[in-house]
A tleap script that builds the chain and sets N, CA, C and O, in Angstrom:
source leaprc.protein.ff14SB
mol = sequence {
  NMET THR LEU ARG ARG LEU GLU ARG SER GLY
  MET VAL SER ARG THR VAL LEU ASP THR SER
  PRO VAL ALA VAL GLU TYR ALA ILE SER ALA
  LEU GLY ARG THR LEU ALA GLY PRO PHE SER
  ALA LEU TYR ARG TRP ALA VAL ALA TYR GLN
  ASP GLN VAL GLU GLY ALA ARG ARG ALA PHE
  ASP ALA GLN ARG GLY LYS GLY ALA ARG ARG
  LEU THR LEU SER ARG ALA ARG CLYS
}
set mol.1.N position { -10.250 -29.397 -9.299 }
set mol.1.CA position { -11.942 -29.165 -9.255 }
set mol.1.C position { -12.160 -27.881 -8.348 }
set mol.1.O position { -11.824 -28.175 -7.201 }
set mol.2.N position { -12.587 -26.602 -8.430 }
set mol.2.CA position { -12.682 -26.171 -7.726 }
set mol.2.C position { -14.483 -26.221 -6.725 }
set mol.2.O position { -15.308 -27.135 -6.701 }
set mol.3.N position { -14.512 -25.160 -6.191 }
set mol.3.CA position { -15.614 -24.927 -5.568 }
set mol.3.C position { -16.958 -24.625 -6.253 }
set mol.3.O position { -17.974 -25.166 -5.815 }
set mol.4.N position { -17.014 -23.852 -7.229 }
set mol.4.CA position { -17.431 -22.972 -8.449 }
set mol.4.C position { -17.949 -24.294 -9.214 }
set mol.4.O position { -19.097 -24.732 -9.294 }
set mol.5.N position { -16.781 -24.779 -9.733 }
set mol.5.CA position { -17.399 -25.771 -10.589 }
set mol.5.C position { -18.193 -26.970 -9.960 }
set mol.5.O position { -19.146 -27.587 -10.435 }
set mol.6.N position { -17.967 -27.028 -9.544 }
set mol.6.CA position { -19.042 -28.533 -7.885 }
set mol.6.C position { -20.424 -27.655 -8.412 }
set mol.6.O position { -21.144 -27.870 -9.386 }
set mol.7.N position { -20.479 -26.848 -7.630 }
set mol.7.CA position { -21.438 -25.878 -7.192 }
set mol.7.C position { -22.291 -25.936 -8.943 }
set mol.7.O position { -23.216 -26.720 -9.152 }
set mol.8.N position { -21.852 -25.139 -9.842 }
set mol.8.CA position { -22.219 -25.557 -11.176 }
set mol.8.C position { -22.648 -26.657 -11.422 }
set mol.8.O position { -23.695 -26.671 -12.069 }
set mol.9.N position { -22.040 -28.000 -11.022 }
set mol.9.CA position { -22.500 -29.233 -11.817 }
set mol.9.C position { -23.667 -29.923 -10.453 }
set mol.9.O position { -24.252 -30.999 -10.578 }
set mol.10.N position { -23.783 -29.024 -9.241 }
set mol.10.CA position { -24.618 -29.197 -8.703 }
set mol.10.C position { -24.210 -30.232 -7.757 }
set mol.10.O position { -25.079 -31.042 -7.434 }
set mol.11.N position { -23.074 -30.347 -7.270 }
set mol.11.CA position { -22.495 -31.211 -6.382 }
set mol.11.C position { -22.626 -30.574 -4.850 }
set mol.11.O position { -22.944 -31.206 -3.842 }
set mol.12.N position { -22.366 -29.452 -4.919 }
set mol.12.CA position { -22.203 -28.850 -3.535 }
set mol.12.C position { -23.621 -27.619 -4.037 }
set mol.12.O position { -23.810 -27.488 -5.247 }
set mol.13.N position { -24.186 -27.104 -3.415 }
set mol.13.CA position { -24.976 -25.857 -2.076 }
set mol.13.C position { -24.087 -24.767 -2.164 }
set mol.13.O position { -22.893 -24.957 -1.934 }
set mol.14.N position { -24.531 -23.593 -2.483 }
set mol.14.CA position { -23.572 -22.329 -1.726 }
set mol.14.C position { -24.676 -21.401 -1.248 }
set mol.14.O position { -25.752 -21.264 -1.830 }
set mol.15.N position { -24.341 -20.827 -0.223 }
set mol.15.CA position { -25.087 -20.017 0.858 }
set mol.15.C position { -24.346 -18.608 1.134 }
set mol.15.O position { -23.615 -18.656 2.124 }
set mol.16.N position { -24.370 -17.754 0.676 }
set mol.16.CA position { -24.063 -16.674 1.336 }
set mol.16.C position { -24.391 -16.008 2.637 }
set mol.16.O position { -25.496 -15.486 2.785 }
set mol.17.N position { -23.477 -15.999 3.602 }
set mol.17.CA position { -24.266 -15.567 5.167 }
set mol.17.C position { -24.304 -14.347 4.815 }
set mol.17.O position { -23.556 -13.920 3.935 }
set mol.18.N position { -25.566 -13.260 5.724 }
set mol.18.CA position { -25.411 -11.797 5.651 }
set mol.18.C position { -24.438 -11.572 7.044 }
set mol.18.O position { -24.918 -11.721 8.168 }
set mol.19.N position { -22.983 -11.186 6.815 }
set mol.19.CA position { -22.620 -10.980 8.261 }
set mol.19.C position { -21.710 -9.615 8.072 }
set mol.19.O position { -21.741 -8.847 7.111 }
set mol.20.N position { -21.074 -9.548 8.990 }
set mol.20.CA position { -19.759 -8.846 8.327 }
set mol.20.C position { -18.479 -8.996 9.129 }
set mol.20.O position { -18.238 -8.568 10.258 }
set mol.21.N position { -17.445 -9.938 8.019 }
set mol.21.CA position { -17.616 -9.276 6.758 }
set mol.21.C position { -18.395 -11.039 5.943 }
set mol.21.O position { -18.184 -12.188 6.333 }
set mol.22.N position { -19.035 -10.693 5.086 }
set mol.22.CA position { -19.609 -11.414 4.013 }
set mol.22.C position { -18.624 -12.980 4.456 }
set mol.22.O position { -17.407 -13.152 4.383 }
set mol.23.N position { -19.741 -13.963 4.924 }
set mol.23.CA position { -18.914 -15.184 4.429 }
set mol.23.C position { -19.879 -16.230 3.564 }
set mol.23.O position { -21.079 -16.072 3.341 }
set mol.24.N position { -19.327 -16.962 3.280 }
set mol.24.CA position { -20.127 -17.951 2.405 }
set mol.24.C position { -19.760 -19.756 2.673 }
set mol.24.O position { -18.666 -20.298 2.833 }
set mol.25.N position { -20.931 -20.261 2.643 }
set mol.25.CA position { -21.156 -21.381 3.207 }
set mol.25.C position { -21.290 -22.443 2.313 }
set mol.25.O position { -22.396 -22.353 1.780 }
set mol.26.N position { -20.459 -23.730 1.773 }
set mol.26.CA position { -20.534 -24.951 1.437 }
set mol.26.C position { -21.476 -25.605 2.049 }
set mol.26.O position { -21.911 -25.363 3.175 }
set mol.27.N position { -21.972 -26.859 0.966 }
set mol.27.CA position { -22.539 -28.106 1.554 }
set mol.27.C position { -22.899 -28.672 0.511 }
set mol.27.O position { -23.494 -28.150 -0.433 }
set mol.28.N position { -22.515 -29.908 0.634 }
set mol.28.CA position { -22.918 -31.046 -0.251 }
set mol.28.C position { -24.146 -31.158 -0.732 }
set mol.28.O position { -24.977 -30.908 0.141 }
set mol.29.N position { -24.508 -31.372 -1.538 }
set mol.29.CA position { -25.974 -31.254 -2.353 }
set mol.29.C position { -26.608 -32.545 -2.198 }
set mol.29.O position { -25.725 -33.358 -1.924 }
set mol.30.N position { -27.764 -33.106 -2.251 }
set mol.30.CA position { -28.259 -34.516 -2.592 }
set mol.30.C position { -27.896 -34.931 -3.922 }
set mol.30.O position { -28.300 -36.081 -4.097 }
set mol.31.N position { -27.254 -34.436 -5.009 }
set mol.31.CA position { -26.602 -34.873 -5.884 }
set mol.31.C position { -25.389 -35.629 -5.788 }
set mol.31.O position { -25.141 -36.715 -6.312 }
set mol.32.N position { -24.349 -34.611 -4.731 }
set mol.32.CA position { -23.535 -34.890 -4.450 }
set mol.32.C position { -23.120 -36.088 -3.346 }
set mol.32.O position { -22.099 -36.772 -3.281 }
set mol.33.N position { -24.217 -36.068 -2.582 }
set mol.33.CA position { -24.051 -37.724 -1.894 }
set mol.33.C position { -24.481 -38.484 -2.352 }
set mol.33.O position { -24.554 -39.502 -1.663 }
set mol.34.N position { -25.082 -38.569 -3.830 }
set mol.34.CA position { -25.094 -39.504 -4.843 }
set mol.34.C position { -24.012 -40.244 -5.292 }
set mol.34.O position { -24.140 -41.166 -6.099 }
set mol.35.N position { -22.439 -39.723 -4.585 }
set mol.35.CA position { -21.155 -40.201 -4.902 }
set mol.35.C position { -20.155 -40.801 -3.800 }
set mol.35.O position { -19.018 -41.268 -3.737 }
set mol.36.N position { -21.293 -40.502 -2.934 }
set mol.36.CA position { -20.791 -41.499 -1.407 }
set mol.36.C position { -20.621 -42.598 -1.917 }
set mol.36.O position { -19.483 -42.765 -1.478 }
set mol.37.N position { -20.860 -43.692 -2.614 }
set mol.37.CA position { -21.046 -45.346 -2.828 }
set mol.37.C position { -19.375 -45.413 -3.405 }
set mol.37.O position { -18.273 -45.794 -3.011 }
set mol.38.N position { -19.923 -44.861 -4.437 }
set mol.38.CA position { -18.543 -44.668 -5.486 }
set mol.38.C position { -17.129 -44.188 -5.148 }
set mol.38.O position { -16.083 -44.619 -5.634 }
set mol.39.N position { -17.307 -42.995 -4.019 }
set mol.39.CA position { -16.247 -42.684 -3.624 }
set mol.39.C position { -15.290 -43.889 -2.539 }
set mol.39.O position { -14.092 -44.157 -2.625 }
set mol.40.N position { -16.379 -44.477 -1.492 }
set mol.40.CA position { -16.290 -45.422 -0.640 }
set mol.40.C position { -15.719 -46.923 -1.718 }
set mol.40.O position { -14.956 -47.759 -1.233 }
set mol.41.N position { -16.012 -46.988 -2.539 }
set mol.41.CA position { -15.450 -48.120 -3.410 }
set mol.41.C position { -13.862 -47.698 -3.762 }
set mol.41.O position { -12.938 -48.317 -3.234 }
set mol.42.N position { -13.646 -46.705 -4.603 }
set mol.42.CA position { -13.126 -45.784 -4.731 }
set mol.42.C position { -11.646 -46.498 -3.852 }
set mol.42.O position { -10.705 -47.219 -4.184 }
set mol.43.N position { -12.200 -45.665 -2.300 }
set mol.43.CA position { -11.269 -45.279 -1.453 }
set mol.43.C position { -11.014 -47.162 -0.563 }
set mol.43.O position { -10.034 -47.533 0.083 }
set mol.44.N position { -12.095 -47.836 -0.840 }
set mol.44.CA position { -11.410 -49.493 -0.388 }
set mol.44.C position { -10.995 -50.213 -1.481 }
set mol.44.O position { -11.026 -51.423 -1.258 }
set mol.45.N position { -10.630 -49.925 -2.547 }
set mol.45.CA position { -9.989 -50.351 -3.406 }
set mol.45.C position { -8.541 -50.132 -3.477 }
set mol.45.O position { -7.626 -50.950 -3.575 }
set mol.46.N position { -8.524 -48.269 -3.376 }
set mol.46.CA position { -6.722 -47.900 -3.143 }
set mol.46.C position { -6.242 -48.458 -2.039 }
set mol.46.O position { -5.076 -48.852 -2.006 }
set mol.47.N position { -7.252 -48.594 -0.756 }
set mol.47.CA position { -6.395 -49.383 0.534 }
set mol.47.C position { -6.280 -50.905 0.191 }
set mol.47.O position { -5.154 -51.377 0.350 }
set mol.48.N position { -7.159 -51.664 -0.209 }
set mol.48.CA position { -6.326 -52.769 -0.694 }
set mol.48.C position { -5.709 -53.196 -1.576 }
set mol.48.O position { -5.496 -54.387 -1.800 }
set mol.49.N position { -5.266 -52.079 -2.322 }
set mol.49.CA position { -4.122 -52.549 -3.447 }
set mol.49.C position { -2.970 -51.150 -3.409 }
set mol.49.O position { -2.246 -50.770 -4.330 }
set mol.50.N position { -3.094 -50.612 -2.108 }
set mol.50.CA position { -1.938 -49.679 -1.821 }
set mol.50.C position { -0.437 -49.973 -2.188 }
set mol.50.O position { 0.464 -49.242 -2.601 }
set mol.51.N position { -0.524 -51.799 -1.777 }
set mol.51.CA position { 1.113 -52.452 -1.437 }
set mol.51.C position { 1.690 -52.641 -3.432 }
set mol.51.O position { 2.786 -52.368 -3.921 }
set mol.52.N position { 0.544 -53.143 -4.056 }
set mol.52.CA position { 0.143 -53.330 -5.769 }
set mol.52.C position { 0.709 -51.933 -6.468 }
set mol.52.O position { 1.692 -51.907 -7.208 }
set mol.53.N position { 0.058 -50.992 -6.170 }
set mol.53.CA position { -0.001 -49.674 -6.548 }
set mol.53.C position { 1.798 -48.944 -6.684 }
set mol.53.O position { 2.405 -48.565 -7.686 }
set mol.54.N position { 2.197 -48.976 -5.315 }
set mol.54.CA position { 3.128 -48.747 -4.702 }
set mol.54.C position { 4.730 -49.325 -5.537 }
set mol.54.O position { 5.689 -48.713 -6.007 }
set mol.55.N position { 4.308 -51.113 -5.378 }
set mol.55.CA position { 5.155 -51.546 -6.081 }
set mol.55.C position { 5.399 -51.112 -8.000 }
set mol.55.O position { 6.377 -50.973 -8.734 }
set mol.56.N position { 4.367 -51.055 -8.112 }
set mol.56.CA position { 4.169 -50.575 -9.492 }
set mol.56.C position { 4.984 -49.449 -10.006 }
set mol.56.O position { 5.511 -49.330 -11.112 }
set mol.57.N position { 4.987 -48.567 -8.890 }
set mol.57.CA position { 5.488 -47.270 -9.187 }
set mol.57.C position { 6.973 -47.319 -8.875 }
set mol.57.O position { 7.861 -46.717 -9.478 }
set mol.58.N position { 7.063 -47.904 -8.130 }
set mol.58.CA position { 9.098 -48.680 -7.645 }
set mol.58.C position { 9.086 -48.838 -9.193 }
set mol.58.O position { 9.350 -47.875 -9.914 }
set mol.59.N position { 8.701 -50.360 -9.818 }
set mol.59.CA position { 9.151 -50.625 -11.625 }
set mol.59.C position { 9.184 -49.728 -11.963 }
set mol.59.O position { 10.323 -49.293 -12.131 }
set mol.60.N position { 8.165 -48.912 -12.268 }
set mol.60.CA position { 8.308 -47.800 -13.543 }
set mol.60.C position { 9.223 -46.570 -13.198 }
set mol.60.O position { 9.403 -45.835 -14.169 }
set mol.61.N position { 9.823 -46.189 -12.072 }
set mol.61.CA position { 10.316 -45.029 -11.974 }
set mol.61.C position { 11.930 -46.203 -11.926 }
set mol.61.O position { 12.612 -45.738 -12.840 }
set mol.62.N position { 12.415 -46.930 -11.548 }
set mol.62.CA position { 13.408 -47.998 -11.551 }
set mol.62.C position { 13.901 -48.168 -13.314 }
set mol.62.O position { 14.992 -47.911 -13.822 }
set mol.63.N position { 12.814 -48.622 -13.866 }
set mol.63.CA position { 12.820 -48.291 -15.755 }
set mol.63.C position { 13.524 -47.559 -16.149 }
set mol.63.O position { 14.627 -47.751 -16.661 }
set mol.64.N position { 12.834 -46.378 -15.913 }
set mol.64.CA position { 13.323 -44.989 -16.440 }
set mol.64.C position { 14.734 -44.403 -15.909 }
set mol.64.O position { 15.529 -43.843 -16.663 }
set mol.65.N position { 14.995 -44.632 -14.265 }
set mol.65.CA position { 15.688 -43.933 -14.019 }
set mol.65.C position { 15.669 -43.439 -12.805 }
set mol.65.O position { 14.589 -43.643 -12.251 }
set mol.66.N position { 16.520 -42.807 -12.105 }
set mol.66.CA position { 16.698 -42.030 -10.933 }
set mol.66.C position { 16.006 -40.382 -11.090 }
set mol.66.O position { 15.379 -39.838 -10.181 }
set mol.67.N position { 16.247 -39.829 -12.287 }
set mol.67.CA position { 15.563 -38.970 -13.336 }
set mol.67.C position { 14.560 -38.924 -13.662 }
set mol.67.O position { 14.207 -38.258 -14.636 }
set mol.68.N position { 13.861 -39.552 -13.015 }
set mol.68.CA position { 12.278 -40.127 -13.647 }
set mol.68.C position { 11.311 -38.888 -12.990 }
set mol.68.O position { 11.080 -38.778 -11.786 }
set mol.69.N position { 10.930 -38.216 -13.777 }
set mol.69.CA position { 10.290 -37.034 -13.227 }
set mol.69.C position { 8.651 -37.947 -12.782 }
set mol.69.O position { 8.245 -38.773 -13.599 }
set mol.70.N position { 7.930 -37.734 -11.634 }
set mol.70.CA position { 7.025 -38.013 -10.939 }
set mol.70.C position { 5.312 -37.474 -12.040 }
set mol.70.O position { 5.187 -36.295 -11.708 }
set mol.71.N position { 4.537 -37.682 -12.702 }
set mol.71.CA position { 3.374 -37.087 -13.277 }
set mol.71.C position { 2.552 -37.162 -12.356 }
set mol.71.O position { 2.223 -38.308 -12.048 }
set mol.72.N position { 2.113 -36.360 -11.818 }
set mol.72.CA position { 0.845 -35.234 -10.853 }
set mol.72.C position { -0.460 -35.458 -11.525 }
set mol.72.O position { -0.548 -35.800 -12.704 }
set mol.73.N position { -1.483 -35.251 -10.727 }
set mol.73.CA position { -2.792 -34.944 -11.657 }
set mol.73.C position { -2.833 -33.462 -12.306 }
set mol.73.O position { -3.495 -33.152 -13.296 }
set mol.74.N position { -1.846 -32.456 -11.416 }
set mol.74.CA position { -1.646 -31.001 -11.413 }
set mol.74.C position { -1.237 -31.067 -13.048 }
set mol.74.O position { -1.885 -30.448 -13.892 }
set mol.75.N position { 0.268 -32.148 -13.471 }
set mol.75.CA position { 0.701 -32.270 -14.631 }
set mol.75.C position { -0.416 -32.718 -15.469 }
set mol.75.O position { -0.860 -31.867 -16.240 }
set mol.76.N position { -0.823 -33.582 -15.475 }
set mol.76.CA position { -1.329 -34.600 -16.047 }
set mol.76.C position { -2.722 -34.505 -16.878 }
set mol.76.O position { -3.279 -35.323 -17.611 }
set mol.77.N position { -3.095 -33.075 -16.444 }
set mol.77.CA position { -4.479 -32.258 -17.145 }
set mol.77.C position { -4.139 -31.227 -17.941 }
set mol.77.O position { -4.962 -30.770 -18.735 }
set mol.78.N position { -2.832 -30.706 -17.831 }
set mol.78.CA position { -1.985 -29.538 -18.751 }
set mol.78.C position { -2.422 -29.868 -20.098 }
set mol.78.O position { -2.006 -29.219 -21.058 }
savepdb mol mol.pdb
quit
Protein backbone atom coordinates (compact mmCIF):
# COMPACT_ATOMS: atom_id res chain seq x y z
CA UNK A 1 0.00 0.00 0.00
CA UNK A 2 1.42 3.36 -0.99
CA UNK A 3 0.71 6.77 0.48
CA UNK A 4 -0.95 7.70 -2.82
CA UNK A 5 -3.32 4.72 -2.54
CA UNK A 6 -4.08 5.57 1.08
CA UNK A 7 -4.83 9.15 0.00
CA UNK A 8 -7.04 7.93 -2.84
CA UNK A 9 -8.97 5.74 -0.39
CA UNK A 10 -9.44 8.63 2.03
CA UNK A 11 -7.22 7.15 4.76
CA UNK A 12 -4.72 10.02 4.74
CA UNK A 13 -4.71 13.63 3.66
CA UNK A 14 -1.83 15.20 1.72
CA UNK A 15 -0.78 18.82 2.00
CA UNK A 16 1.85 20.40 -0.24
CA UNK A 17 3.82 22.94 1.78
CA UNK A 18 4.88 26.19 0.12
CA UNK A 19 8.54 25.87 1.02
CA UNK A 20 11.79 25.68 -0.87
CA UNK A 21 12.32 22.91 -1.66
CA UNK A 22 8.67 21.91 -1.81
CA UNK A 23 7.65 19.53 0.97
CA UNK A 24 4.63 17.29 1.44
CA UNK A 25 2.92 16.51 4.72
CA UNK A 26 0.65 13.50 5.28
CA UNK A 27 -1.85 13.12 8.12
CA UNK A 28 -4.31 10.40 9.07
CA UNK A 29 -7.80 11.44 8.04
CA UNK A 30 -10.97 11.05 10.08
CA UNK A 31 -11.80 7.95 7.99
CA UNK A 32 -8.32 6.57 8.62
CA UNK A 33 -8.75 7.05 12.37
CA UNK A 34 -11.76 4.74 12.27
CA UNK A 35 -9.26 1.90 11.74
CA UNK A 36 -7.63 2.46 15.13
CA UNK A 37 -9.94 -0.04 16.85
CA UNK A 38 -9.56 -2.85 14.28
CA UNK A 39 -5.77 -2.37 14.10
CA UNK A 40 -5.54 -2.36 17.89
CA UNK A 41 -7.55 -5.59 18.06
CA UNK A 42 -5.33 -7.20 15.41
CA UNK A 43 -2.21 -6.14 17.30
CA UNK A 44 -3.52 -7.56 20.58
CA UNK A 45 -4.39 -10.82 18.81
CA UNK A 46 -0.92 -11.03 17.23
CA UNK A 47 0.77 -10.50 20.60
CA UNK A 48 -1.51 -13.00 22.36
CA UNK A 49 -1.01 -15.73 19.75
CA UNK A 50 2.61 -15.04 18.78
CA UNK A 51 3.87 -18.32 20.26
CA UNK A 52 1.23 -20.39 18.44
CA UNK A 53 1.92 -18.64 15.13
CA UNK A 54 5.66 -19.24 15.49
CA UNK A 55 4.97 -22.89 16.35
CA UNK A 56 2.80 -23.28 13.27
CA UNK A 57 5.54 -21.73 11.13
CA UNK A 58 8.16 -24.08 12.56
CA UNK A 59 5.90 -27.09 11.93
CA UNK A 60 5.19 -25.93 8.37
CA UNK A 61 8.89 -25.40 7.64
CA UNK A 62 9.82 -28.77 9.17
CA UNK A 63 7.30 -30.58 6.96
CA UNK A 64 8.76 -29.03 3.84
CA UNK A 65 12.42 -29.39 4.74
CA UNK A 66 15.17 -26.88 5.23
CA UNK A 67 14.95 -25.60 1.64
CA UNK A 68 11.40 -24.27 2.06
CA UNK A 69 11.00 -20.69 0.85
CA UNK A 70 9.31 -18.23 3.13
CA UNK A 71 6.16 -16.64 1.76
CA UNK A 72 6.14 -12.90 2.38
CA UNK A 73 3.33 -10.46 1.75
CA UNK A 74 5.19 -8.95 -1.20
CA UNK A 75 5.53 -12.38 -2.84
CA UNK A 76 1.92 -13.28 -2.03
CA UNK A 77 0.61 -10.26 -3.95
CA UNK A 78 2.41 -11.16 -7.20
